[in-house]
N, C-alpha and C positions, 0 to 999 in steps of 0.2 A: 575583265570584268570585275566587278565589287563583289567578295567574296569571302567568305568566314575563315581565317588561317587556323591553320591546324597547329597544336604545341609541336615542340620541339622533340617530343618524346611519346611515344606511345607505351602503355603498359600492353607487357608480352602476356599471350595466349597459350594455355596449354597445347602443346605440337599435335594433340591426338584428333585435331582438324586439318580438312585437307582442301583443295581447289574447290572437290564435289560438294563441299559441306557446309559453304560461308554463310548459305543461310541458319546455319546452326551457329554461327560463333557470337561467344556474346562479347559484345563491344565494352569497352572501357567506358567508365561511368562519364568523364567528361563527353567519348566520344555520341553516346547516348545522348548527352543532351543536344551535342550541335546537330544531332540527325532533328531531333525535334524544332531544334528554333529553325532548323533548313525547310520542314513540311512547315511552320506559319508561315514562310513566303511564299511556298510554292504556289505557281496558278496554273489551272489549264482544266481541262474536267477531272474528273473522279480517276478516269481510268491512266488518263496521263500525270495526274500526281501521283498515282500510286503505283508506276512503274521505276518515276523517278526516284521515288522514297527506296523501294526496292535497289534501281541500280545503286545511289549512292551509299545504301549500305553495304552494298558487295563490296562495295571500294576501301570502305572501311574497316570490315571483317577481314579483306586482304591484307590492310596495314596491320590489322592488328598480328596475322598468323605470319607474316614475312616479314623476314630481319630486312629485306635489300628497299621496301616500301615505307615511301610517306606522304600520306594526301595532306601536301601544304594549302588547298583553297577549296574550296567547292560552293558551288549555289545552285538550287533549283529553281530562280525565280520564273522563269522560259523556260528553254531548256537547262538541258542537265550542263553544267559547265564543271571542268574541274583542273587542277592541276598536281601532278602524281609526280613526284620525284622517285627515282630507280637507280640505287647502286649494280652498276653493268657496266661491263666492256662496250664503249661506245667509238667504233671510230672515224678518224676524224683528219681532215688534209688541210692541213695550214697555207699559209700562204707562201711558204717559203719548200714548200711541193713535197716536204716526208710525214708519212704516216704515222701519225701519234694516236694513241688508244688511253681515252682519260676514263676516269671511274665511275660516272653517273650522267644522268642525263633526267631532265624535266621535261614530262608529258603533257601537253594543253591538249587537253581531252575538249570534244563539244558530241553532245548527244541531241541529236533534235529528235523532236515529235515523228516529224518525216518518216524516221526509221519502223515505225509502229505499221505502216502503209506499202511500204515499196524498200526496194535493194535502193543504196545509196552509192556513189561514186567509190571506189575503194579509199581515195584521200578525203576520205569527209569528216572522220574521226579524229587523227591522231595529228597535230602539231607538235615539231622539236624548237621552244625559243631558245634553249639551250640545253648541249653545246652549237657554236653555230659550225658551218664546213664539214656537217656531219659526212662524210663518204660511203653512201653505200646507191647502189641500182634503186631501191624503192623511194629516197630522200629526195628532195628535189633541190638543188642545188642554190635557188634562189628564192626570195619571199621570205615565208613564211616557215619553211621547211615541211612539208607537210609528206607524211610517212604513210603511202599506199598501201594498203595491206590485199589488195588483189585487184582482181577484174571490177569488181563490185561488192560492197557489205550488204549480207546478206538479209532479209527482212527480218529485225527482232532481235538482230545478235546482241546479245548482254556485251554488256561495256567492260566488265571484266576481262573478256573475250579479245577485246582489240587491245588494252594491256599487255596481256599475255603475249597476244603476236607481235606486238610492238619489240618484249623481252626477245622473242625467238629470231625476228628480221636481225635485229642490233646487235644478236651476239653472233649472225651468221649460221647459229643452230637452223635455222629455216631460209636460204637463199637458193634463187632460179640461177644457173648461169648459163643458161640456152638463151641467145642473142633472137636466135630465131622465134622465141615466147616473149612477146613484147606486153603483157596484162602486168601492170604495175608499174614498167620499167618508167623513171622521170630521170636518171643518170645514165644517160649511156657510156659517159667515161670510168666512172665506179662500174659497169659492169665489166668492163675491159680489164681495168685494173686487178680486179678480184679472179675472172678468169686468170691473170697471169703469176699470182700469190695463190695458188687454191691451199699451198704450205699453212696458212695464219688461217684457216679456214676447220671450226669454228673458234674465236674468239676464246672461247670458255664452254665446256661443257656441262658446269654447273645447271642445277635444275631451278625453277623460280626460285623453290622455296628454302632453295641453302641458303648457309650463311655468306653473304658477300665475299667477295676477296676484299683482303687489305689493302690493298694496293689503291690507289686513288691515281693514278698517273704514270703513265710505261707507254716508253718510245717502242714501236710495234716492229721486230726484226725477223727477219726468213730463219727459221732455226736451224735449216741447214747449211746458210752459209755466211749466216752472222753479219749479214751486212744492212743499213735502213733499207729501209723501203721506201722505195723514192714512185711519185708517180705526178702528173700533170697538174700544173697550179690551176687553181677554181677559179674561174670568173669572177666570179660572187664571194 
């Protein structure tokens, strides 16, 4: 997408704001200017343009209050498209077959007008361009690494909820290990792996608004055995 890049650092906002008060978070001047520029390129009906603006503002407000979040790119021309980087533990299974937890993820977000009129497939909003080989039951092993947020995405779901849901999924704070529950299942091998390694769940208990962990890359190990965690090598 042709998007307007975000600066490397955004000004901090006092921490009296929370996830329920994003609408009240004051945007740093450069972010307010970016939002204004985005509005000038936004297309669609008045209702759709207003909704895209509100969702984009929420993403920028989230960046302002969450130390782990950086909005790298965003555009509103037709759909709302954004790249959001989050400092979060991400389980990956490299070709050598040993689980590695890396320290950040890029979420490619797509927010189409259709969400205003009905539910969408669970994998419609979030893809993971980086890192590759993410090892999670709800993330496809091939192609764009779509993250499935459930059987479907409810009509009108705010985009911030997709970001928060992605964080909960990647940290394994929210994970379904029941093989009989196939809603959102995109990698059965990862489901089998995590059922065999429940001692590693969750990867962190940190809340979304907490300061991110300082480590950027660690080898995941069984805390009880002190051995590297082995898994099947992905085919992609």
